[in-house]
C-alpha positions, 0 to 999 in steps of 0.5 A: 571978852567973848571968843572970836568965832571963825567958821569954815564951811563947805557944802560937799566936803565932810566935816573931817575933811583933810584940808578944811578941818585937819589943816585949816581948822586945826591950824586956826585953832592955835590962835588964842581966844578963838572958837573954830566952827566946821560946817560940812557934809555929815561924817564922823566927828574926830575924837581928837579934835582940839577943845575949841573946835566945834562941828556942824554936820548939817549937809546930807544930800545926793549930788543932784537933788532938792536937798542940795538946794535946801542946804542953802537954807540950813547954812543961812540958819547956821550963820545967824545962830553962830554969828561968826566974825570970820568966814572961810568959805571952802566952796563957791556954793556958799559964797552968796550967803556968806557975802550977804551975812558979812555985808550985813553984820560986818564980818570978814570973808575969805575964800579957800579956792580948792579947785578951778571949778569952772574949768573942772565943770567944762572939761570933765564929763561929770554932767551932761554937756548943756548942764556943764556949761550952765553950771560953769557960767553960774559958778563964774558969775558967783565967784566974780560977784563975790570977789569985791567983798572977799578979804583974802583968797587962799589958793590950793594951787599956784596955777590958780593965780594965772587961771582965775580972772576974778582974783584981785592983785595982792589979795591972794596967797598960795596955801598948798596941800602940803602934808600935815604929819599925823600923830606919831609920825616919824621920818622914815628911813632913807634911801629906799630900794625895792630890789626883788621885793613883791610889789604892793601897789597903791592907788589912793584918793578919789576914784575917777577916770580922770585920775587914772584908776583904770590905768592903775588896774591895767598896770597892776594886771600886767605886772602881776603877769610878770611877777605873781606876787604883785598886789594893788590896793585901791582905797578911796571914794567914787562919787559916780556909781557908773565908774564904781560899777565899772571898776567892780566889774573890772576887778571881779575875781582878781584876788590880787586887787583890793578895793577899800571904800568905793561907795563910802568916804574912807577916813584919812587915817586909814588911807595913811595906813595903806600908804605905810603898808605899800611900797609903790604909789601910783599917780596915773592921772590922765593928761587933762586941762583940769589937773595938768598944772596941779600938784596931787595932794597924795604926792606929798603924802607918798613922799612924806612916807618915803614911798617910791612913786610911778607918776604920769609924765607931766613936766611939773610932777616930773620936776618934783620927783626928779629933784628928790629921787622920789620915783619914775615918770612914765606914760601909763598907757604906753608903759612896757612892764617888762622894761619897767619892772627892772627899773623899779627894782634897781632904782634907789629912791630918796637918796637925800632924805625926805624934803622939808618943803613938802610939809604943812608947817610953812603953810600954817605960818602963812595961814595964821598971819592971814587970819590975824590980819583979817581979824584985826581989820574987823572992827567987831573983834 
């Protein structure tokens, strides 16, 4: 009996992406009799990948370029080469080709909805205004047209169930971006108290204005004035050269601020190492329609390592940090450092330990059942 082939594909995410590969891909590889194929942007192939996981780094282009259009041709060629039984499309741009293939060859299609793309396009400033509207209309049309042919939708956020009009009732499941323990992970000691420790601040993940990178710098500067031993590590990638140039200019000559990555993707393991080496995580997300109902993946990561956090005021995030004594909710633009510093030093965090529901295990169980159901409904398998 031939192996059942499952293809996970994204146009923009690297082949070693945390969600597509480490979570969805590795979890699916536990199903017996399966080959897992990961197609995405060029990146180092993970050395510790399971034996039944194969990588296809077929995409490599600039954000706005002819190469992005030609990527569709590469993807179609890969589909006909692999002949997958199940496709999990991890980006809207691959829905059209995936749906056409599945309709022609009787395969099953699932859509991993990682973002509310239309809301992101219309509310963020990544493109000129007219182009933003045109792109948003195109995405909305693509998702709506593909929806009838999609076996199941995986939602990275609970809020998407209310926000996305194309979701059919009963055909979606929330698979959150919970923390999947890295090899060698052990539960950290709790509770945590910083007392008079030098502050080692951390900003990790996507470097962007909407995620508050400049507010992180401003807070670090103010705390450094009060307590000169304060440092800030910024680790992650910026897709906008303008933002990166502005950040580099802003931190020039400030030895207490370290930038890692910036113009290149940073391996997830390196980000986790920075979490271990820090003692205060920053989530300075600025109030914005595209993020206010989403739970940042880094919040789960910080909590898994018992890292106290400073999080932007938001009812959803505050409910989580308060429930587990994980940190302090502030308005980053209005915070008074001379009042904040004593609160940080005097706080007692994670008094009930690390919560079990921040980990990937329960999400994996849901995912595996959904994949089994999708494959069982495929007459080819």
